[in-house]
N, C-alpha and C positions, 0 to 999 in steps of 0.2 A: 505495501501502499506507500510505502513513505516513494519509493520511485514512480507511483501516479502522480501522489501528490508535488513531487517534485519537477517533474516534468511537466507537468498544468499550470504550477508557479511562473516556472520556466516561460512558456507561452501564453500565458497571463499579464504577463508582467511587457512581452513584445508585443502581444496585440493593443496594453496600453500606452505604449510611443516610449521603453524603455528600451535601451540601446541594446544591441547583442548579452555587450558585456554584461549589463545589470540583469539582464533576464537571466544567460546564462549562469552563471557566478553565484548570481544572489542562492539558490537553493542548495548548490553547489555549499556553499561559508554555512548558511543557516545547518546544513545537514553535518559540516563537521561539528560546527560548536556543540550541537544539541547532543550527538554523539558520546562528547566528553562527557559527557553528567553519567558517566559508564561509572567515575570514578567515585561519585555516591555510594553506590555499593559495599565499597571500605569502610563506611560509618554508619551501617547498620547493619542487624543482625535476623530483622522481618523479611520471612523471607514472604510475603507481600511486594512490599516493598520492594525489593530486588528485584521480581518480578515488572513492575511497575517502571523501575531506575532500569532498566532492559529493555523493555518493550518500546521504549519514548527514544532509547540510544540505538536498538536496530531499526527502529522506523524511521528517524534522522538517515542514517545510514543509507537508506535505501531512498532518500530526498537526494542525496550527494552521488547518487549513481550516474547523475543527467551529467557529467565526466562528458559521457559518450555523446551528447550533443556538442561537444569542445571537439572534441574530434572532426564528428564532420564539418562544421563552421571554419576551422581553423586549416586544416591540410590541404597542402596543393590538390588542388579537382587529377592530379596524374598519378598520384603516389596516397589516395586516399585508403585502398586496403592496405597498405604496408604501414602506413601509420595506425591503423585500425591493430594491425598483428602487433607491431610496437606497443603501444600499449594496452592489447590485453598482456601480452607478455610479460610485459612491465609490473600490469597485476596481478598475473600468475607466479610470479616471484616472491612478491611481497606475500601469498597468501602459503607460498612455501617455508618464511624464511620467520617470517611472524609466530607461530605456533614453533618454531624451533624455540625464539627468544622467548617465547610465553615459558616452555620446557625449562627454560635451564633457571628462568627466574624463579618459577614452580619449586623445581630439584632447588637452589639455591638459598631460599628464603623459608619455603613450606609453606607458603601462605598468597593466597593469589593479592594480596593488596598491590606486591609491586607488578606485576604485570598489568593492572589495572590504571597501576600509574603513569605504568610504560604505553601500553595502548592510549590512556587520554593525551600524552605528549605528543605520541605520532599522528592522534588526531589534529591537535591544536595546528602542528607544523605543518599541516595539511592546508588548513584554515587561512592559516597567518600567511603562504605560501600561496596561495588565490589570489588576497587582498593583496599583496607587495612584490610576487614572482607576474604571475602572470599578467600580465600588460593588458590593451588594446586586442578584442576577441574580433579581429577579421583571417579574412584567408591568406594562411601564405603561398605567395605565388614563386613558381621556381624559376631561379635563371635561367634565362635561353636558352644556350648551351645546353642545359641540364635536359630541356625539356625537346630539343633538336636528339640528345640522346633517348633518351626514352622511345621520344615516336621514332628512330628509325632500330631499337631493338621489336617494338612493337611489330614492323612491317619486316622485320626479320621471323618473328614468328607465327604468322600469318601465313 
């Protein structure tokens, strides 16, 4: 549901005249910030409250899933597939590394507190990256010589 809400919010902002950058980055940033509330699970022993915290966090993580829209919006038209592949590979690598790091933290501390802190820090770095590093959202154009090279490769393969 968070992914649907994030996508709807992005489209709604765009239809209301907001820039592509605001429309695409807002659900991502909100999603990362709200996901970081998972740290609050460290401060309660109530199972019901932990489930609520995790539900809000996972919903918000879904909102941040609209990062995929940026791939289509910003990638050079000639290499959208390659860009998506690199983006997906990076995400899958994180999906491999993060559980290993969490396992080491859990093994060393015998508590999920450090693991939840680590996840929160990663989420906050992600949100801040979209605020301060991801600049104007616009399609990147390949230099002319790379376009010609890509076209000649396409012609050879055909």
